[in-house]
N, C-alpha and C positions, 0 to 999 in steps of 0.2 A: 786619319781620313775618313769621312762619312761615306756612307753606301752610293750616295749622288755623286760624289767626286771620283769614287772607283770607276761606276758606270760610265762616266764621262770620259775618263781618262782612257779607258779600254775601248772607247768609241762606240758604246752599245746605245748610247741616247746623245743627242745635241744639247747645247746650252739652252735653245728656246724651249726643249723638251723638260730640262730640269728646271727651267723657272716656272712653267705651268704647272708641274709637279709639286713644286715647293709651295706655289700659291693655293693648291688645292689642299695640300697637307696642313697649311696654316688654318683654313676653313674646317677641315674634317678632324684634325687632330690624330689623323692615322699614320701608322708608321710609313716612311717616304717610299721603301720598296714595294710596299702592297699599293701604293697610290700608283706606282708607276706600272704595275701589274695589271691593276685595274683600268689604268687607262690605255692597255694595249702597246704599251710602249717597249716592253720587255717581257720575257716569260719568266716563271719562277725558276726554271733550270738555268738561265742565263745570268740571273743574279746570284744564285747560289754557286755556280762556278767563277763569277767575277770575284766573289767574296775570297772563295777558297783560293783562287790563285793569287791575291793581292796579299792575302794573310798567312799563304803557305800552308793551309789547311787541307787535310784530304775531305773529300766528300764521300759518305759511306751509303750503302743501300741497306736500311733496317731490315728490310724483309728477307734479305739473304744471310742475315746474322744469325748464329745460334748461341743466344746469350742465356747464361746460367741464372736460374731463379736467386741465388743467393748474391749476385751481382746486382740484380734489379732491386733487391730488398735493401739495398745500400742508400738509398734515397727514399724518404716517405712519399706516397701518392700525392700528399697534398703540395710539396714542394715541386714534384714532376710536373702536375698539372698545372700548377702557377706559372714555373719558367719554361714550360714546354723544352724540357730537356730529359735526357734518359742515360743513365750509367750503361755503357756498354762492355767494359772489361777493366778488370783490376789485375796489375803486375807491378811487382817490386815497389810497392809502396805508391803507385801511380795509379789514379783512376781515370779512364777515359769516359768522357761524357759527350756525347751527341747532341746538338743545339741547333736550331735554325737563326739565332740571333747571337754570334759572338762578341758585339759591340757592349753586352750587358755586363760590364766588368764587374759590377757589384755582387753578381751571383757566384763569381770565383770564389771569393771571399768566404761567403755563406758556404758553399760546397766543401771548402778546405776547412772550415770550424766544424762542420757536421760530421765528416767523414774521417778527418785527420790524414787524408793522403794528399799528396801533389795532383793537381787537376790538369788534365790534357783535352784540349778542345778539338773536336771533329765536327764537319757540318752534315745536317741532314736536312731534307725536304719537310717544311712546314706541315704541309698536309701528311706527309708520311709519318712524321712524328706523333701527329695528333692520332692518327689511326693505330699505331703501334702502342701508344699509350692505353687507348681504348682496350686493345687485344689482349695486353699483357696485365695491365693493372685493373682493368674493369671499368664499367660504366659507373660513373659517380663515385670513383675511389676516392677523390680529393675531398668530396663531402663527407664521406663515411670517415676518412681519417678526421676531419674536423669533428664530427659528432663523437667519436670514441675518445678524443683528446680530452673532453671534459668530464670522463666518467671514470670513476675507480673501478668498477666491476659492472657485470651484467645486471645484477640485482638493481643497481642503482637506476639503470635505464627502466626496468620493469616497474618501479616504485614512481617513476616520474608520471604526472598528470597527463594523460593521453592526449587530451585537447591541447594542452599548452605544447607538448612535443610536436603534435602535427602539424602546429603553426609557426614552429621555429623556420627560419629562414633557411637552414641548413637541410630540413627535411624537405620543404617546399621545392628547393634546387635539386634534391636527390630524385623525387618524384618526376619532376619536369625532365631532368636529364633522361630517365629511364623511358617516358614516353616520346620524347624527342628522337631518341636513338631508334625506337621503335618506327617510328614514321620514317627516319632516314633509310633504314634498312628494308622497306617497302612491306613491313610486317601487316598482316591482316587481323591479328590477334594478340594481346599481351597475355599471358598466362601468370599469376603470382600464386605460388602453392605453398603452403606452410607445412614443414615436417617438423618431426621431434628435436632435430640439431641442425635445421636448414632450411633457407627461404629460398625456394627455386623459382627463378624468373625464365619464361621461354617465350619466344616469338615464333610465332606461325608466318612463314616467308614463302610464297610460292606454294601454298597447301601442306607445307612440310614443317612440324616443330623444330626448332633448333634452341639450344640454351643459349641464352645471353649471357655474355661474360661480365659477370659482377664478382666484387670481392666476396669471399665467405663471409665476413664480417656484417654482412647485411641483415643476417638472420637476427642480429641484435635490435634492429630496428623495425621488424616486421609489423608490429602493432601500430607503430607511428604512420608506416607506408600505408596501411589499410585505412587508418583513421583520416589521413591526408585525401586519399581518393574519396572517401565518404563526404567529406567537407566539399571537394570539388565537384561532386555529382548531386549534392544537395540531399544525402541520406541522413539517417539517424546513427549518430557514431555510437550512441549509447546501446542499440540493440544489436546483439551479437547471437541471438537464438534463431532469427528467422532469416529467410533470404531476401535480399533488397535488390531492386533494379533502379538505375538511374543513367544520366547522360552527362557527359561532358564536351564541350567545345573547345578545341586548341588551335592557334595559327603558327604555321611553321612556313616562312620564305613566301608571305603573302598569301599562303593558301590555307583554307579552314578546312579542320577535320572534326568530324563528329564521332565521339567515341562511346559506345554504348556499354553500361557497366552493369556487371552482375556479381553480387556479393554473396556466397552460401558459407555457412558455418561448416567447419571440418573438424577432424579429431584434435588438431594441433594448433587451431586458431581458423580464421576465415580466409577462405580462398576468393580470388578475384579473378575475372576473365573481363578483358576490355576489346570490344570489336570496334576496329577503326574502320571509319567509313569516310572515303574521301568525297567532298561534295562535287568534284569534276567528274567522277565517276558515274555520276546520275546523268550528265551531260553529254556522255561517250555515245556517238554515231554507231550505227550498225556496222558501217565499214571499218571500223577501228577493232572489231571483236574477233577478226579470224576468220569470220564465216566466209566460205567459198562462193563464189559466184552462181554456181549451180544451186546453192542452197538459198542465198541471200535474196536472189531475184524472185523466186515463187514465195518466200516467207513475207517479202516486202508486199507481194500482191494479197497474201492470205490478212495481214494485219490492215489492209484498206479496204477490206470487205464491211458492208454494213450491218450483218449480223452473224451469228454462230459463236462457237467455242473455239479458241486457240490453246493449247496446253504447252508449257515447257517444263519437261521433265529430266530428272538426274537427281544424284545423291546431295546431301548437305555440302555447301561449298562449291557447287560445281558451276556457279555462276549464273543460276537462273533468275534471280533478281536483276542483275546487270543487263541481263538480254530484255527483260520485260521494260525495264526502263527506257532501254535504247529504242525498243519498238513504239514506246508510248511517245517519246521524243518525235518520232518520225511522224505520227498521227497528229499531234498537237496542232491546233491552229485556232483561230477566232470561229471558224465554223463547226469546230467540233467541241463538245462537252466531254471531258474524260474524270471520272471519278475512280478512286481506288480505295480499298479496304485493307489495311496491312497490319501486320502483328510482329513486330511494331512497324512504325514508319522509319524506313531506313535512310532514304534520300528525301529531301525537299525539293519538288520539282515546279517551277514558276508555269503556271497555266493548267495545272492538274489540282482537282479538289481531292485532297488525301484525309482518309478518316482512319484513327486509331482504334482496333478492336480493345474492349474492356471488358471483362468478363465478371468485374465487380458491379457493373450496372447492367450486365445482361446483353452488352452489345458483342454478339457473336459474328463470325461471319455471315452467316446465314440471316441472322437479323439485320445486320448491317445493309446486306444485298437487297432484301425486301424493301427498306426504307430509301435506299438509294434510286430504286427503280422509280420512285414517286417526284425525283428531282430532275425527270428528262434527261437522262446521260445517252450519248452515243457510244462512248466506249466505257466499260466495266472492268477494272483490274482487282482480282480477288487473290489476295496474298498467297493462299494455298486451300485446294479443295480436301479437306480431311474427314468429312463424313458424308452421311446419305443427304441430310438435310441440306447442306451447302451445295453439295452436287445436283439436287433436284432443282433448288432454286435457280442455279447458274444456267441449269438447261432450259428453264422455264423463262429466264431473262433472254436468252439467246434466240429462242422461239418468237419471243414477240418483240423482235427487230433492233436487239442490242448485240454489239460485239463484245464478248466477254473473253477476258486474258487470265489465265490463272496457272497454278503450278501443281504439280503432282510429284511424289516419291516413287518413281518406277526406274527399272535398268534401262529400258528400252521404248522407244516410241509406240510399238504395238502393243505393249504391257499397260499402256495408259488406257486403252478401250477396255480390257477385260477388268483394270482395277475400278473403273466407274461402273461396269455392270456388277462385279463383287460387292461393291457399296450399295447396291439396290437399286440403281436406276434401269430403267426399262430398255432392253436393247434397241427397240424402236427408236426409243427418244436419244439414246445416244448416236445411232446412225444418222438422225435427221437434223442433230445440231451441231456435232463435230466436224470442223473443217479440215485441221490439221493438228499434227503432234510434233514439237521440236525437241528431241531429246540431245543432251550434251554433257561433256565432260571438260576439265580444264587440263592441260598438259603443259608441264614446264617448257619454256624454250631454252634451247642448249645455249650456254653462254658463248657469245661470239669472239670472247677474248682468248678463250682456252680451249674452243672445239677441236677435236682432231678427226681427221677423215680416214677410214678404214673400213674394209670389207667386214660384214657381221659374223660373229662367232656362230658356226653351224649348232654348237652344244646348247647355246645360250637363246638361239632365235628358233622358234616354233616353225617347221617347214610349212605349216598351214597359213602362214603369213604370205607366203609366195614372195619373198623377197629374193632377188638375184644374188647367188652366193659372192660374186666377185663385185658387186656393186659398192662403190664408197659410200659409207653414210657417217652421220656425226656422231661422236661419242663425246662424253662428258669427262673432261679431264680434272677441272677444278683450279682456281685462282684466287688471287686477292679479290678481283673486281666481283666476283660470286660467291665470296665467304667459302671458298673450296667446295662447293657443291656440284660445279659443272653447270648449273642453270641459273637463268636470270632472266625474270619476268615469266607471264604464260600466255596461252593462247587457247581458243577454244575448239573443241572436235565436235561436230554436230551430225546430225541424223533427223531428217526431215520425212515426214509421213503424211501425205497429201491424200485426202479421202478421195475415192472416186465412186461411182455407181456400182462396181463391182465389189467394192470393200464394203459397202454400207449393206449389201446383201449378206455377206459374209457376218457382220456385225450382228444382224438380226437373227441370223442362224446359230448365235453363240459359239463361233468357230474359235479355237484356240488362237493365243497371239503368235506362236511360232509359224501356223498356217497363212494367219494374216500377213506377216512379215515376208512370208515366201512370195506369195501372190503379189504383193505390192512391188517387191523386188523385181519379178519377172515382168510385170507391168510398166517398169520404170518410175513408179510412184513414190520410191523409197531410197533414199540415199543413205547408208548405214555408217555409224560410227568408226567401224573397221577401216572401210575403204577411205574415209575422210582422214582418218589417223595415219593410214599408211602412206597417203599421198603427202603429210606433213613431214612424214619421216624421210620419204624420197626427196623431199625439197629442202632437207638437213633442217627443218625448224625445230625438231624435237629429235628424242633418240628411241631406239625400239624399246629399252628398258622402261622409259618414261611413260610410252603408249600402253605397255602391256601391264604397269602399274595402274594406270588411269581406268583402263576397259576392266581391269578385275574388281573394282570398285561398284 
């Protein structure tokens, strides 16, 4: 009896539903149960339960099982991936195998022949099976099995022509698997690092590096992986002595991602870092950044001013570029001309004229900014103020009727003022041109699936934070949904300093940053990172531990 008849017999679908699904199946060639689920007629759990009941097969939760490695190794990764089945137990000559498709009877014969055991079938959810295979066998394990099968030893692999190997279908699939897995895991960076006896692959997820689960045999194909990525990013695969930079565009589920590629020669080969940029991030509105109302409202007023300098500060990876792009999206219109000077251009924004800095032709931030001013812009975004020349040109641009947005690497908002003065900009010019400074950090959101509520531990939480000892706060426990980290996604923590006449006088007098911050805070012109972060802890958006980690950077 087929799956349609089973569901019909158990009353989960009607005859008309089955006929519609069969017609859809004939058109798409898809498996019938998947068609029924896609049409919303049944859930995957209902299908699995119905099959189990009809065939008298138990349904197992793979995540709850502790399966020994020698049992998992009874079946090759290639077969496991192809048939979407995993061995979970072996006892008295019988191998128990979990599958989501018990109607594939030919697989039973193949498993018996391969293992020499009697085969007992149990059922598991298809999505859970795929996740389990990725977790226990590794990303691209089937492809690596395929590549290894045609090799007698490692020497044969190294002797093979690199260009030919990089263009093999198996290597292409392996690299695609690594990149798509990174996108699925919401990674912002992929690190491929060669060592003497290992090729390490790590993903930066929510700002923290995590090992990608790849089989150890991937080390044998390090050169082919590097060559394939070079081909994808239009780099010279023969050049192994100098750093190279390139770009790759990939699509996943209808969404485009730009990958910035950096290749650097290292001791045991070439290391690669790919920065993953989602094109949708450039279209993110300010309201989606987690900016509190008492920060967003004055910041929205600042970015609509006709002239002046606005700075966004914070360490690398704190979301400064995303905030600038969100701010630009707010101001872009047919009446406003916006030009950006970036190194590199991270996101392409419709309606914004974007310029790429190029040191090879002498197009620096300062040189680009001078030229841009002759193009009659209303708003200019400079990727970063790195030196005195760029800072002085930015100040002059703001004083001649342009709104200039840029970034600085400082720990807090008041520190941006003293940084400009330290660069050599006259204090009276800083005082007259600077309108506001936004400092920010990114903190990880506590995973909603596994968050636990309990009072903070007095030994771990500094009393200076001012948290009530009996106030229940979120704690990160860890689960499958968040890769056992306890966190999923990130949100911004912000500090906004608005310049006032009193603060401008302090700037002219070269008062230190802490004193500027104190005066601004007392006057209500400063909302601090700590106060905004503590509010997110009290709102159970993040944890105390995560806030302390972020503020320490």
